[in-house]
N, C-alpha and C positions, 0 to 999 in steps of 0.2 A: 676844577678848571681854573686857570689864570688868564689875564690878558696883560699882555706887555706891550708897550709903546715903543716903536723902533723906526729911525728915519726913513727906511724904505723897504718895507716887509717884501720877502721873496716868496714866502709861503704864507698862506692864510692861518693853517692850523698845523700844531705838531704834534701827532698822535700819542708820541713816546712819551713828550713831557706834559701833554695836556693842556697847552697854551695856544691861545688866539692872538695873532701879531695883527696890531694895527698901526697905522700912520701917527706919528707923534705929535703931527699939527692938527689934529681935528678938534673941533669944538665938542663940547659934551655931547649936545644933540647929534652931531653926525657919529661920534663915537659909538653910541647906542645904535645907530642905523648900520655901521660898519660891523659891530658883535653881532647884531641880530642876523645879518646878511650869512656871515661865516655859519651861525647856528643852523641857519635855514637850510644851507648847502649840506651841514651834517644831519640833515634830516632831524633837528629837534623842533617840534611844532611849536609856532610862536603865535602868541595872541595878536589881535587886530592892532593894538598899540602897545609900544614898547617892547622889550626884550625878556626871554626868561633864558635861564641856564640849563644844563641837563638836567639837573635836580628839579627844577621848578622854580626856584627862587629868581624873583625880579632882577635885572640888570640896571642899576641905576648908579651912575658915575657919582652922583652927589651923596651916596652913601659909603662910598670908598670901596665898592666891588672893582671898580677899574682904577688902578693907581694912577696917580699925577705923575708925570715924568719927573725925575730927579735930576736937577741939572747943577748941584753944588760941587765945588772943586774938588772935594773927597771923592764923591761917586763917580766924577770925570776920570779921574785918576786910577781909583782901585776896582770900578764897577759896583753895580748896585747887587 
């Protein structure tokens, strides 16, 4: 599963691509809350604190599991 940051997500989850979409302006703490909420809606049991993926791995933006938004000129021109 992947997490993508987008300006205004229309869907929280794309099952075909297995991607969770979150707003690109969220702080790391709110990012975990948003990802946790989507996973909870997908009936992925969550611990009391933090969030875990389908596979049971912890979701932690500091560990790079949730990518930072890329905003370089090249990415803006050709996409990530």
